[in-house]
Residue, then its C-alpha position, 0 to 999 in steps of 0.5 A: m201505553k197505546l190506546e188499544l191496550l188501554l181500552i182492553l184493560i178497561l174492558f177487562l177491569v169492568g168485567f172483573w168488577g162485575i164478577v167481584g163487586k156485584n151480587n146478581i148472578i146475571k151481572k157476574i155472567f156478563g162480567l165473565n163475558m167481558i173478561n173473555a172478550a178482552a182476552v180475545i181482543l188482546f190475542i187478536l190485536e197482538g197476533s195481528r202486529s206481526g204482519a199485514d198480509a193474509p197467509i194464503l198459499g202461493k203468496e209470498g211476503l215477509h209480513i204475514v199475519d200469524p193465523v194461530p192466535q186467530a184460530l185459538m181465539l175462535t176456539a175461545i169464543v166457542i168455549g165462552v159461549c158454552i160456558t155462558a149457556l151453562a152459567l145461564a142455565l144454572a142461574v135459571h135453575l137457582y132462580r126457580v129454586s130460590g126465587s132470586f138472582d141475588i147471591d145473598r138471598i140464595r145463600d140465606k135460603v139454602h142455610n134456612e132450609n138446612 
């Protein structure tokens, strides 16, 4: 396994651990961002393996980089920022309602009110 893929896998697993293993909502949001970053880096890395030349009009070459994965990843970055902003807004609202970012405390507060 190449070093780049190993580092991307580690980044993905750390993000996954942040989502699954932590009770703090902010840490879960950071884990989600790390998974998004790992996916973006993986797509860009694999998309750049097809060539080394820029796809510029008038320039002929056999080793042209495919621009589609890069364009898709720009879209993924924008969507990731929007999801992060929404998740942080919801986390702030939950904090104002419950007084905590801890999921267990929020759950207890909701169950005690009902």
